[in-house]
C-alpha beads as a LAMMPS data file, in Angstrom:
LAMMPS data file: protein, C-alpha beads

73 atoms
72 bonds

1 atom types
1 bond types

-500.0 500.0 xlo xhi
-500.0 500.0 ylo yhi
-500.0 500.0 zlo zhi

Masses

1 110.0

Atoms # bond

1 1 1 266.039 -373.688 -321.055
2 1 1 263.841 -371.512 -322.897
3 1 1 262.377 -370.056 -319.750
4 1 1 265.731 -369.472 -317.888
5 1 1 268.546 -369.599 -320.141
6 1 1 270.013 -367.314 -322.685
7 1 1 270.474 -369.943 -324.933
8 1 1 273.192 -370.230 -327.976
9 1 1 273.927 -367.175 -329.478
10 1 1 271.392 -365.570 -326.594
11 1 1 268.234 -367.018 -329.069
12 1 1 265.949 -367.635 -325.880
13 1 1 266.657 -364.501 -324.401
14 1 1 266.096 -362.692 -327.753
15 1 1 262.635 -364.789 -327.954
16 1 1 261.778 -363.500 -324.636
17 1 1 262.531 -359.997 -325.313
18 1 1 260.696 -360.220 -328.706
19 1 1 257.454 -361.450 -326.637
20 1 1 257.640 -359.050 -323.703
21 1 1 258.262 -355.960 -326.438
22 1 1 255.274 -357.379 -328.759
23 1 1 252.694 -358.122 -326.405
24 1 1 250.934 -356.490 -323.047
25 1 1 252.349 -357.795 -319.862
26 1 1 248.783 -359.198 -318.938
27 1 1 248.432 -361.058 -322.175
28 1 1 248.510 -364.783 -322.186
29 1 1 251.552 -365.101 -324.298
30 1 1 253.416 -362.810 -322.130
31 1 1 252.600 -364.337 -318.987
32 1 1 252.952 -367.688 -320.428
33 1 1 256.853 -367.246 -321.379
34 1 1 257.145 -366.609 -317.357
35 1 1 255.834 -370.056 -316.323
36 1 1 257.600 -373.158 -317.049
37 1 1 254.843 -375.199 -317.002
38 1 1 252.907 -373.292 -319.306
39 1 1 255.942 -373.088 -321.496
40 1 1 256.453 -376.637 -321.522
41 1 1 252.934 -377.456 -322.455
42 1 1 253.159 -375.313 -325.330
43 1 1 256.750 -376.508 -326.640
44 1 1 255.754 -379.795 -326.175
45 1 1 252.852 -379.381 -328.455
46 1 1 255.197 -377.926 -330.981
47 1 1 257.564 -381.043 -330.844
48 1 1 254.793 -382.967 -331.185
49 1 1 254.548 -381.916 -334.868
50 1 1 258.083 -382.684 -335.753
51 1 1 259.216 -385.683 -337.509
52 1 1 260.356 -388.528 -335.449
53 1 1 264.189 -388.334 -336.130
54 1 1 264.271 -385.023 -335.168
55 1 1 262.488 -385.099 -331.837
56 1 1 264.827 -388.179 -331.246
57 1 1 267.879 -385.737 -331.647
58 1 1 266.060 -382.922 -329.235
59 1 1 265.373 -385.903 -326.552
60 1 1 269.343 -387.061 -326.468
61 1 1 269.884 -383.394 -326.145
62 1 1 267.461 -382.758 -323.265
63 1 1 268.839 -385.745 -321.524
64 1 1 272.462 -384.515 -321.644
65 1 1 271.519 -381.046 -320.568
66 1 1 269.746 -382.773 -317.721
67 1 1 272.506 -384.930 -316.793
68 1 1 274.819 -381.794 -317.140
69 1 1 272.854 -379.645 -314.919
70 1 1 272.755 -382.432 -311.813
71 1 1 276.747 -382.546 -312.025
72 1 1 277.159 -385.584 -314.400
73 1 1 280.335 -385.093 -316.526

Bonds

1 1 1 2
2 1 2 3
3 1 3 4
4 1 4 5
5 1 5 6
6 1 6 7
7 1 7 8
8 1 8 9
9 1 9 10
10 1 10 11
11 1 11 12
12 1 12 13
13 1 13 14
14 1 14 15
15 1 15 16
16 1 16 17
17 1 17 18
18 1 18 19
19 1 19 20
20 1 20 21
21 1 21 22
22 1 22 23
23 1 23 24
24 1 24 25
25 1 25 26
26 1 26 27
27 1 27 28
28 1 28 29
29 1 29 30
30 1 30 31
31 1 31 32
32 1 32 33
33 1 33 34
34 1 34 35
35 1 35 36
36 1 36 37
37 1 37 38
38 1 38 39
39 1 39 40
40 1 40 41
41 1 41 42
42 1 42 43
43 1 43 44
44 1 44 45
45 1 45 46
46 1 46 47
47 1 47 48
48 1 48 49
49 1 49 50
50 1 50 51
51 1 51 52
52 1 52 53
53 1 53 54
54 1 54 55
55 1 55 56
56 1 56 57
57 1 57 58
58 1 58 59
59 1 59 60
60 1 60 61
61 1 61 62
62 1 62 63
63 1 63 64
64 1 64 65
65 1 65 66
66 1 66 67
67 1 67 68
68 1 68 69
69 1 69 70
70 1 70 71
71 1 71 72
72 1 72 73
């Protein structure tokens, strides 16, 4: 979602806009936010630092998003 969607209240789009404004286009952060594989690696690292209960909530939310994108209702 961070890579391609606007997010709730455009939070992901604002993050991408901030990165594009704060870093040179050749900087690894600016390049990484355009790469879904790179972005997933760094976000997974951040999630690994979160408490287990919050990780479970994020996992369920991610599963719901995946089901929704694949056409489930």
